[in-house]
N, C-alpha and C positions, 0 to 999 in steps of 0.2 A: 610757240614760235615754230614756223615751218621753214624748211630749207630747200634750196634750188640746186639739184644735182650734187648734193653734198659739198657745195662750194661756198654758198653764202645764203644768208637769211632772205626771206621775202621783203623784210623791211629795208635791207641793204639795196635790194633791187629797186624798190620804190624810191629810195633816196637818189640812186643813180639817175632814174628817170626824171627826177625833179631838178637835176643839174648839180647835185653834190658829187664830190670826188674824194677818194681816200687821199690823205695828205701827201703821200709819196707821189701820186700821180698829179695832184694839184700843183705840187712844187715844180714839175716840169711844164705844165700847161701855163701857169701864171708867172713862172720865173721868179718865184718868191720862196725864200728858204723855209724848209719844213717847220722849224721852230717858231717862226713868225706866224705861219698859218695855224699852228696849234693854238696860239693865243686868240685866234679869231674863229676857231672851229665851231661847228653848229650841233653836231650829234654824233653818236657812234652806233655801230651795228656789228653783229657777229658775222665772221667770215671763216672759211676753211673748215676742215674736218675737226680741227682743234678748238673751234668756236672762239677764234681770236677776236679781241675787241678792236675794231677798226674805226678810228676817228676820221670824220669827214667834214669838209667845208664846201660851201657853195662857190662854184667858179664864177658866178655872176653877181656876187654880193657887193663887190667893191666899186665905188665910183672911179672914174678914170684918173683924176688927180691923186686919189688916195692909193690906188694900185701902183701908180708910177712912183709914189713915195716909198712904198714897200719894196718895189723892185730896186730903187736907188739904194735903199738901206742894205739890201742883199748884196749888191755889187760893191759898195763902199766899205763893208764891214766883214769881209770874208775871214780875216784873221780872228776877229772877235767871235763870230759864229762858229768857227772851227774849234774853239776852245771847249765847246759844249756838245755832248752827245744828243741824239734825238730822244733819249729816254728821260721822261719827266721824273722829277723827284717824287718821293712817296708823298701822297696827299695832294699833289699839284692837280689843278683842274684845267681842262681845256676851255677855250672861249672866254678867258678872263677879261679881254679888252673889248668885247662886243658892246657892252653898254657904254663904255667911255668914248668909243669912236662911232657910235651908231649913226650919227649925223652924216657920216661919209659913206653910208651903205645905200645901195639901190634897193628900195623897198616901197611897196604901194603906200605905206603909211608915211613915207619920207620921199615925196615925189621930186624934190629939188635939192639934192645934196650940194654943198658948197663947191664952187669951181676952183678954189684954191685951198691949200692946207698948210699948216705950220710944220715944216719938215723937221725943224730942230726939236720941237715938242714930241713929235712922233718918234724920232730917233732916240731921244732920252728915255721915253717911256718903254720902247722896245728893249733897250739895253737893260733897264732896271728889271723888267718882268722876265726876260730870258735868264738873267742871273738868278732870279728867285725860283724859276720853274724847272730848269734843266740841270742834270748832273754834269760835272766836269768830266772830260774824257780822261780815262786812265790808260795810258799807253806805255808799255814796258819795252822800250827799244833804245838802241844807241845809234846815233847818226854819225857817219864819217862823210862829210860833204866834199864834193868836187874832187873825186879821185882820178878823174880823167875826162876825156871827151870822146864822142863817137859820131859817126856820120859825116857827110860832106859839109854840113853846117857847124860841125864841132859842138854838138850839144853836150853840156856838162852832165856827168852822171855821179850818183852817190851810192854809198854802201849803207845798208841798214842791218843792224844785228838785233834779232828778235828772239825772245824766249830765254829760259833759264837753263834747265838741264840739257835739252836738245836745242842748240842754237842754230837758228836759220839765218843765213846771210844772203841778203837780197841786193842785187844791183838794179838801180832804179833811177828814172829821171826825177821822180818826186822825192820828198824829204820826210814822209810819214808812211806808216804801214798801209794806209788807205790808198796810196798811189799804186798804179799798175807797175809791176816789176818786169825787167828784161830777162833776168836769169836768177835762180836761187840755188843755194848750196847749203849743206848741213855739216856742222862741225863735228858732231858725235861720230867717233870712229875714224876721224881724220884729224891731222894736226894742222895748225895754223899755216904752216909753210905750204903744205899741199893745196889747201884751199886758195891761198894767195896766188899760187902758180896757175890753178885752174882759171881763176878770174882773169889773170893777166893774159893767158892764152886765148880766152874767149873774146876779150875786148882789146887785144893788142896793147896792153899796158905794161908798166914796169912792175915785175913781181916783187922786187925788193921793197919798193915804195909801199905797195899794198900790204906786204908782210909787216913792215914796221908800223903802219897805221893800225892794223888788226891787233898786233901784239900790244901796242900802246893802250888800246881799249879793253883787251881781254886778259892781259897779264902775260905771264911767261908761257912759252910754247908748251903745248900739251902733247 
């Protein structure tokens, strides 16, 4: 196997030239969740100096009605999809649904894919296979929702407490650690009261209210 500029294999380069994309990029181009695309992936090739195994899918393989169904599933099932990481379970294989839904692919051997598809069947199949294929997300954090609002439009903000020994306290619009955060604070070396006052000063909030919420979740003042 030969490599191009220590970045990817020549096989990966050939796949790109044929219209295949790594799943992370295909997710953005096709507007279909990574986990769904994994079930329809075509091949893998080595990339990076670490010889990572990069799974790829053709960006041109899906017929229009089938692609629309996959996009619809992505939009309508965000909470379901968010329960699973992009990491496959041990022994799981990519491309599991290629044979089952081949009729909806654009392929020289399949010149006239159906113009309609059964969305309910597609949806049920995707849910079943995603549950079998991907690991549950394991997130160790505590959420304190709606501790106040910020901005002219009064957007609600939340507190997330992350970690064990060294606790990171984030103020965020989102409700999971994957969301972008506005400010973060560390509890080690500081007591709950001082952190509550910092947050209150930064966001023009009530320090006592924040202190009580933090103490409720973290226990007695340290």
